[in-house]
C-alpha positions in Angstrom: 89.6 129.2 191.6 90.9 126.5 194.0 91.4 129.3 196.8 87.3 130.6 196.2 86.3 126.9 196.3 88.3 126.9 199.8 86.7 129.4 200.8 83.2 128.9 200.4 83.5 125.5 201.8 84.8 127.3 204.6 81.2 129.3 204.7 78.7 125.9 203.7 77.9 124.0 206.8 79.6 120.2 207.2 76.6 118.6 205.4 76.6 120.9 202.5 80.5 120.0 202.0 79.8 116.9 201.2 77.6 117.3 198.2 80.4 119.8 197.4 82.9 117.6 197.0 81.0 115.2 195.3 80.6 117.6 192.5 84.0 118.5 191.8 84.8 115.2 191.5 82.2 115.0 188.6 83.7 117.4 187.3 86.7 116.4 187.1 85.5 112.8 185.5 83.4 114.7 182.9 86.6 116.5 182.0 88.8 113.2 181.2 85.8 111.7 179.6 86.0 114.7 176.7 89.9 114.3 176.4 89.5 110.5 175.9 86.3 111.1 173.8 88.9 113.5 172.0 91.7 110.8 171.2 89.1 108.6 170.3 87.8 110.4 167.8 91.6 111.4 166.1 92.9 107.7 166.4 89.2 107.0 164.2 90.2 109.3 161.8 94.1 108.1 161.4 92.2 104.5 161.2 90.3 105.4 158.5 93.1 107.0 155.7 94.8 104.7 156.7 91.9 101.7 155.8 91.7 104.0 152.3 93.0 102.1 149.1 95.8 103.9 147.1 94.5 106.1 144.0 95.7 104.7 140.7 96.6 108.5 138.7 96.8 107.1 135.8 93.6 106.6 134.0 93.4 104.1 131.2 94.1 105.7 128.0 92.8 102.8 125.3 90.1 104.6 124.9 91.9 107.2 123.0 93.1 104.4 120.5 89.5 103.9 119.8 88.5 107.3 119.5 91.7 107.8 116.4 90.0 104.8 114.7 87.0 106.2 114.5 88.4 109.7 114.0 90.6 107.9 110.6 87.2 106.2 109.7 85.4 109.4 109.3 88.3 111.5 107.3 88.3 108.6 105.2 84.6 108.3 104.7 84.6 112.3 103.5 87.1 112.5 101.6 85.4 108.9 99.9 82.2 111.1 99.4 84.4 114.7 98.1 86.0 112.2 95.3 82.1 111.0 94.4 81.0 114.3 93.9 83.8 115.6 91.6 82.8 113.2 89.2 80.0 114.7 88.1 82.0 117.7 86.1 83.7 115.8 84.5 82.5 116.2 80.6 83.7 112.6 79.4 81.1 109.8 80.7 81.6 107.7 83.0 80.8 105.2 84.9 78.9 105.6 88.1 80.8 104.2 91.4 79.0 102.0 93.3 78.5 103.8 96.8 77.6 100.3 98.3 80.8 98.5 97.0 82.3 101.7 98.7 80.4 102.3 102.0 78.8 99.8 104.0 77.5 98.4 107.4 79.3 95.8 107.3 82.6 97.9 106.7 81.3 100.9 109.1 80.4 98.0 112.1 84.0 96.3 112.0 85.9 97.2 114.7 89.4 96.9 113.8 92.0 95.7 116.9 93.3 99.6 118.3 96.5 101.3 116.2 95.5 99.0 113.5 94.3 102.3 111.6 97.9 103.8 111.7 99.9 101.0 110.4 101.9 101.8 107.7 100.9 99.5 104.6 103.7 97.1 103.1 105.8 98.0 99.4 105.1 96.7 96.7 107.6 93.5 95.2 109.3 95.1 92.5 108.4 93.5 88.6 111.3 91.7 87.6 113.7 92.7 84.6 112.9 90.8 81.5 115.5 88.9 80.1 118.0 90.8 78.2 118.8 88.6 74.6 122.3 86.5 74.5 124.7 88.0 72.2 125.9 86.1 68.7 129.0 84.0 69.6 131.6 84.2 66.7 130.1 80.4 66.4 126.8 81.0 65.2 127.8 84.2 63.2 130.3 81.8 61.1 127.0 79.5 60.6 125.2 81.9 59.1 124.8 82.3 55.2 127.2 84.3 53.0 124.3 86.5 52.0 123.2 87.7 55.4 125.0 90.9 56.5 125.7 90.4 60.3 125.6 93.9 62.5 127.3 94.8 65.8 125.8 95.5 68.3 126.4 97.6 71.0 125.9 97.5 74.9 123.3 99.9 74.5 121.5 97.6 72.4 121.6 99.5 69.1 122.5 98.1 66.0 126.1 99.7 65.1 127.0 99.2 60.9 129.9 97.8 60.7 133.0 100.0 59.0 135.7 98.4 57.0 139.0 99.8 58.3 140.7 102.3 56.4 144.5 102.3 56.6 146.5 105.3 58.2 147.8 107.0 54.6 151.4 106.5 55.3 153.8 109.1 56.1 156.7 110.0 52.8 160.2 108.7 54.3 163.5 110.8 55.0 163.9 110.1 51.5 161.5 110.8 49.6 160.9 114.6 51.1 164.6 115.0 50.6 163.8 113.6 47.2 160.5 116.8 46.7 163.0 119.6 48.4 164.9 122.1 45.7 168.0 121.9 48.1 170.2 122.6 45.2 168.6 126.6 45.7 170.7 126.4 49.5 173.7 127.7 49.6 177.1 127.1 51.7 175.6 128.7 55.0 172.8 126.3 55.1 173.6 122.8 56.8 170.9 120.0 56.2 170.7 117.4 59.2 169.0 114.4 58.6 167.3 111.9 60.9 165.2 109.3 60.8 162.3 110.9 60.8 163.1 114.6 60.2 164.8 116.9 57.6 166.1 120.4 59.6 168.6 123.1 58.3 170.9 124.4 60.3 172.0 128.3 60.6 175.4 128.9 62.7 173.5 131.9 64.5 176.9 134.2 64.1 175.7 134.9 60.4 172.5 136.3 60.7 172.7 137.4 64.1 174.9 140.7 65.9 176.4 139.3 69.1 174.0 139.4 72.3 171.2 140.8 69.8 167.9 139.4 68.5 167.9 141.1 65.0 168.1 139.6 61.3 171.5 141.4 59.5 172.1 141.1 56.0 173.6 138.5 56.0 170.8 136.5 57.4 168.7 138.2 55.4 170.3 136.8 52.6 170.7 133.3 54.0 167.1 133.3 54.6 165.6 134.2 51.4 167.5 130.9 50.0 165.4 129.3 52.9 162.0 130.9 50.7 161.8 128.5 47.4 162.2 125.1 49.7 159.6 125.6 52.6 157.1 126.2 49.8 158.0 123.6 47.7 156.2 121.4 50.8 153.4 122.0 53.2 154.6 120.7 56.3 154.8 122.6 58.7 158.4 124.1 60.0 159.9 124.5 63.5 162.4 126.8 64.2 164.3 126.3 67.5 167.1 129.3 68.9 170.3 128.0 70.8 172.6 129.3 72.3 176.1 128.7 74.5 176.4 128.6 77.8 178.0 132.1 77.9 175.5 134.1 80.8 173.5 136.3 78.5 172.2 139.3 81.5 170.9 142.6 79.8 167.6 145.0 80.3 166.2 143.0 77.4 167.4 139.5 77.6 168.3 138.5 81.1 168.9 135.1 80.7 169.6 132.5 77.3 166.2 131.2 77.2 165.1 135.5 76.5 167.9 135.6 74.2 166.6 131.6 71.9 163.6 132.4 71.9 164.0 135.9 70.7 165.8 134.5 67.8 163.2 132.1 66.9 160.5 134.7 67.2 162.8 136.6 64.3 163.3 134.3 62.4 159.5 133.4 62.5 158.5 136.7 61.0 160.7 137.4 58.5 159.5 133.9 57.4 155.6 134.7 57.8 156.2 138.1 55.7 157.8 136.7 52.8 154.9 134.4 51.8 154.7 131.1 54.4 151.7 130.8 55.9 151.6 132.1 59.4 149.9 128.3 60.6 153.0 126.1 59.3 155.4 127.9 61.2 156.2 127.7 65.6 159.2 129.4 67.4 160.8 127.7 69.9 163.9 128.6 72.7 166.4 125.9 74.1 168.7 128.0 75.4 171.9 126.4 75.9 169.6 123.4 77.2 170.7 121.2 73.8 174.5 121.7 72.7 176.2 120.0 69.9 179.9 120.5 70.9 181.8 121.5 73.8 181.1 124.7 75.8 184.4 124.9 76.7 185.9 125.5 73.6 185.5 129.2 71.3 184.7 126.5 68.1 182.5 124.2 70.5 180.0 127.4 72.1 180.3 129.1 68.1 178.7 125.6 67.1 175.9 125.5 69.7 175.2 129.2 68.6 172.6 128.4 65.9 169.1 128.1 64.9 167.5 125.1 63.4 164.2 125.4 60.8 163.3 121.4 61.8 160.7 120.2 58.8 157.5 118.0 60.6 156.1 115.0 58.6 
């Protein structure tokens, strides 16, 4: 461009070169004016944006509470109208409700504060219980007339009739029980043992049982036969207890003395029941070697410890 202008200036005469230079200066000035005008426009736009107030995006939501109150009021009015509409279907005559008392212009035009309808109603105070009457004291009972019958009052308030204390029947003493028993029918193989509360009949196990076995032998049947009339003469219950010594008992049938003592007591119970003694009166117990009468270190002591006892319960 400049080269072209230079070539043109050389072709123009000297008088025209002055106007050409002037034209170039005007173009340059116009270009600068345009650039400055554009800069002023940018600054003005930035200033306008800077002077604008910040926008508050959080809108005012107070109208929502009023809207909820209005919707709640409309719901209550609708429910009241539906309830009154169903009154006409009842068979029993009822008094007509006054709509002016339920819905009036004052109640509809009243404006409650926002959120008032959403508050929960306060709970009613519970009724105080009635005072309970004071119980009658012993001094007041003593001051009553002799002809008035006084009944005890239980905690539940229901009267309980007074019941006279009936003394429990006294148990017969050991001496009375011995006088009732026909002890003269017992043989010499049965030992009568008495204490302060019991009467028992003791029989040596060697007389009625073979060694290490629980089946009654012939002598045992004969000895127990003497006990039948004695036990039938009284209504008391009978506990048959089997005892052994401390010698170890190990067999396929009796692994220990516990099984042997219990089996011997059971054999005596079965025999008594088969001879007329009621089963409700009988019980079998095995004590093994836990209740010895003599020392188990001697043969005589062990023989005395092997026994069967029939205890009468008073």
